[in-house]
PLY file of the C-alpha trace (Angstrom):
ply
format ascii 1.0
element vertex 166
property float x
property float y
property float z
element edge 165
property int vertex1
property int vertex2
end_header
-35.50 -49.12 180.42
-39.18 -49.97 179.61
-41.68 -47.35 178.39
-43.62 -47.84 181.71
-40.68 -47.73 183.98
-39.57 -44.53 181.98
-42.93 -42.98 182.84
-42.69 -43.93 186.34
-39.06 -42.52 186.62
-39.89 -39.14 184.87
-40.53 -37.33 188.04
-37.38 -38.71 189.61
-35.40 -37.83 186.50
-36.82 -34.18 186.70
-35.85 -33.80 190.32
-32.57 -35.41 189.99
-31.57 -32.99 187.08
-32.86 -30.12 189.17
-30.80 -31.29 191.98
-27.72 -31.91 189.96
-27.92 -28.36 188.42
-28.35 -26.80 191.68
-25.70 -28.82 193.38
-23.23 -28.04 190.69
-24.08 -24.27 191.01
-23.61 -24.32 194.71
-20.74 -26.70 195.48
-18.40 -24.90 197.74
-15.41 -25.77 199.92
-16.21 -27.84 203.05
-14.84 -27.01 206.45
-13.96 -29.56 209.03
-16.63 -30.61 211.49
-19.55 -29.04 209.96
-22.98 -29.62 211.70
-25.59 -31.67 209.98
-27.53 -28.43 209.06
-24.53 -26.84 207.42
-23.56 -29.72 205.03
-22.22 -28.59 201.73
-24.76 -29.06 198.98
-22.82 -31.83 197.35
-22.91 -33.85 200.57
-26.59 -32.99 201.16
-27.28 -34.13 197.46
-25.45 -37.54 197.83
-27.28 -38.30 201.05
-30.50 -37.59 199.50
-29.61 -39.70 196.57
-28.82 -42.39 198.98
-32.18 -41.85 200.59
-33.73 -42.39 197.15
-31.83 -45.55 196.66
-33.09 -46.70 200.38
-36.88 -45.80 199.64
-36.85 -47.94 196.46
-34.82 -50.86 198.04
-37.31 -50.96 201.02
-40.22 -51.38 198.65
-38.39 -54.31 196.84
-36.93 -55.69 199.96
-40.56 -55.55 201.54
-41.80 -57.57 198.68
-38.99 -60.02 198.72
-39.53 -60.68 202.39
-43.30 -61.07 202.10
-43.82 -57.85 204.13
-45.32 -56.07 201.38
-47.79 -57.56 198.84
-45.96 -58.05 195.41
-47.07 -55.69 192.72
-45.34 -55.97 189.47
-45.68 -52.38 188.37
-44.34 -51.09 191.69
-41.39 -53.64 191.56
-40.53 -52.78 188.08
-40.78 -48.96 188.75
-38.66 -49.27 191.91
-35.91 -51.32 190.15
-35.99 -48.72 187.22
-35.62 -45.89 189.82
-32.68 -47.51 191.42
-31.12 -47.92 187.88
-31.77 -44.42 186.89
-30.17 -43.33 190.08
-27.14 -45.23 189.48
-26.85 -43.99 185.85
-26.95 -40.42 186.92
-23.59 -38.55 186.90
-22.64 -38.51 190.60
-19.24 -36.98 190.15
-20.49 -33.63 191.51
-21.48 -35.36 194.82
-17.80 -36.39 195.73
-15.53 -33.14 195.73
-12.25 -33.49 197.64
-12.54 -32.43 201.30
-16.16 -34.01 201.94
-15.15 -37.14 203.74
-15.98 -38.31 207.12
-12.54 -37.20 208.25
-13.53 -33.56 206.83
-17.22 -33.20 207.61
-19.18 -34.24 210.60
-22.49 -35.83 209.35
-21.08 -37.98 206.54
-20.21 -41.49 206.47
-18.20 -41.34 203.19
-14.55 -42.74 204.09
-11.55 -41.20 202.78
-10.90 -44.26 200.73
-13.35 -43.09 198.08
-10.92 -40.51 196.93
-8.03 -42.87 196.93
-9.86 -45.46 194.90
-12.28 -43.39 192.77
-12.19 -45.86 189.91
-12.93 -49.05 192.18
-15.66 -46.79 193.90
-17.21 -45.88 190.51
-17.14 -49.66 189.71
-19.63 -50.20 192.69
-21.68 -47.70 191.21
-21.68 -49.28 187.82
-22.42 -52.73 189.34
-25.53 -51.34 191.01
-26.80 -49.93 187.71
-26.38 -53.23 186.05
-27.88 -55.27 188.86
-30.84 -52.81 188.99
-31.22 -52.87 185.15
-31.32 -56.64 185.28
-33.95 -56.58 187.98
-36.11 -54.10 186.23
-36.30 -56.49 183.21
-37.43 -59.39 185.43
-39.33 -57.71 188.36
-42.61 -57.98 186.69
-42.29 -61.66 186.54
-43.09 -62.50 190.19
-41.87 -62.12 193.74
-39.31 -65.09 193.15
-37.67 -62.84 190.38
-37.45 -59.90 192.85
-35.74 -62.15 195.45
-33.37 -63.39 193.10
-32.63 -59.85 191.49
-32.07 -58.61 194.94
-29.00 -60.64 195.57
-26.99 -58.74 192.90
-28.21 -55.24 194.19
-27.27 -56.36 197.65
-23.83 -57.41 196.63
-23.07 -54.24 194.97
-24.50 -51.87 197.82
-22.74 -54.09 200.42
-19.44 -54.17 198.78
-19.45 -50.42 198.45
-20.48 -49.77 202.01
-17.94 -52.21 203.43
-15.04 -50.43 201.59
-16.27 -46.82 201.49
-18.74 -46.04 204.33
-18.32 -45.42 208.03
-20.11 -48.25 210.08
-22.50 -47.05 212.47
0 1
1 2
2 3
3 4
4 5
5 6
6 7
7 8
8 9
9 10
10 11
11 12
12 13
13 14
14 15
15 16
16 17
17 18
18 19
19 20
20 21
21 22
22 23
23 24
24 25
25 26
26 27
27 28
28 29
29 30
30 31
31 32
32 33
33 34
34 35
35 36
36 37
37 38
38 39
39 40
40 41
41 42
42 43
43 44
44 45
45 46
46 47
47 48
48 49
49 50
50 51
51 52
52 53
53 54
54 55
55 56
56 57
57 58
58 59
59 60
60 61
61 62
62 63
63 64
64 65
65 66
66 67
67 68
68 69
69 70
70 71
71 72
72 73
73 74
74 75
75 76
76 77
77 78
78 79
79 80
80 81
81 82
82 83
83 84
84 85
85 86
86 87
87 88
88 89
89 90
90 91
91 92
92 93
93 94
94 95
95 96
96 97
97 98
98 99
99 100
100 101
101 102
102 103
103 104
104 105
105 106
106 107
107 108
108 109
109 110
110 111
111 112
112 113
113 114
114 115
115 116
116 117
117 118
118 119
119 120
120 121
121 122
122 123
123 124
124 125
125 126
126 127
127 128
128 129
129 130
130 131
131 132
132 133
133 134
134 135
135 136
136 137
137 138
138 139
139 140
140 141
141 142
142 143
143 144
144 145
145 146
146 147
147 148
148 149
149 150
150 151
151 152
152 153
153 154
154 155
155 156
156 157
157 158
158 159
159 160
160 161
161 162
162 163
163 164
164 165
């Protein structure tokens, strides 16, 4: 990660570490059909983690589509944030009994726990694609467009196999 991107990501790392520590301390047993407000901390944490992915992807996607003016620093920071998020240890987000079959308000398919190694490979692919994009995002909007392909492929592949469709 570049020095500038590391500086941009520092608040994200601090928040993520705090969330991870809090989540690890609070993970409990999930009951079936819990209401959205009653999500176990691990599920809430993973959903917020996905929200952070989405926030950064929206910025990059907006630039790639020409809906947002290209900004090299913002693009590099967003790609770095995605890479940082993907590199965090997410194992605490996925305790047994927190699939869509177990809890109302989650889209995580039971297949995650049946294929955890493959699931993790999608996270690793996202980290790799985001790191590659971080290295080139400052080179112009065409570089962002090109790099978004790898990110889209890793996200889409995971969502296809491991997320309930809306």
